N, C-alpha and C positions, 0 to 999 in steps of 0.2 A: 258568854264567850262568843256569841255570834258576831259581835261588832269589834272584836279585839284587833283585828287587822286594820280596820278603818281608824280606830282610836289611836293606835300606834303610829299610823301614817300621818294623821292629823298632827300629832305631837312632833313628829320628825319634820313635817312641813313648817310648823310654827317655829321650830328651832332654826331651820334654814332661813326663814324670813327674818328672824331676829339677827342672825349673823349677817345677812345682806344689809339690813338697816344699820348695823354697827359699822360695816365696811363703808357704806355710803356716807354716813354721818362723820366718822372720824377721818376717812381717807388715808388711814395709816397703813403703809405697805407692810409694816412689821406684824400686822395681825394675821397675815397668811402663814401657813406652815413653813418651816425652814426649808424643806426641799423645794417648795414652790418658789420661794424667794431666790434660791440659788439658780434654778433653771431659767427663770424669766427675769430679764432686766429691762423694764419699760423705760421709755424716754421720759414720760410724764407720769409719775407714779400716782398722783392724785386723780388724774383723769382715768387712768387704768383701773383704779379701785372702784370708781363710780360705775364704769362699764361692767366690771366683774360683778359688782353688786346687783346690777340689772339681770345678769345671766343667772346668778344664784337665786334671785327672786323668781325668775321664770321657771326654773326647775322646781322650786318649792310650790309654785302654783300648779304645776303639772301633777305633782304628788298629791296635793290637796284635792284636785279635781278627780284623780283616780280613787282617792279615799272616799270621796262623796259618792262616786258611782259604785264603789265596793259595798256601801251600805245596802244597795239594792241587789247586787250580784258580784261576788268576790272575784271570780275569774275575769269577768268583763272589766271590773275596776283595775285589776292588775294589768290588763292589756292597755287600757286607757292611760294608766300611769307610765307604762313602758313607752308607748308611742308618744305621749306628751313629753317625757324626759328626752327622748331622742330628738323630737322636733325642736324643743327649746334649746338643746345643745347645738343643733344645726343653725338656728337663728342666732345663737350666741356667738358663733364664728363671724356672723355678719356684724354683730354689735361690737365685738372686741376690736375690729379693724378701725373703728372710730376713735380708739384710744391713742392712736399713734399720730 
């Protein structure tokens, strides 16, 4: 049970990476949850989906990095995960502007 947090976070990061790959490959706007589709109306939905897939992949990589650090020390891994997720969302705002 020492590595349960890391294992669960690796599984979560893998699921997010699969979702990002699915978004990038299909470029289907309907793959987003309904409430997201209602609140955001992009001009070019295919380009928007590719950019959003990049952001989701960045967040997944931040979670995977935090899980890898958590194998060594869980509190430090949680901090790395939190800081990485915040940084990737900040960079995500820069990425999503390219979709318009």
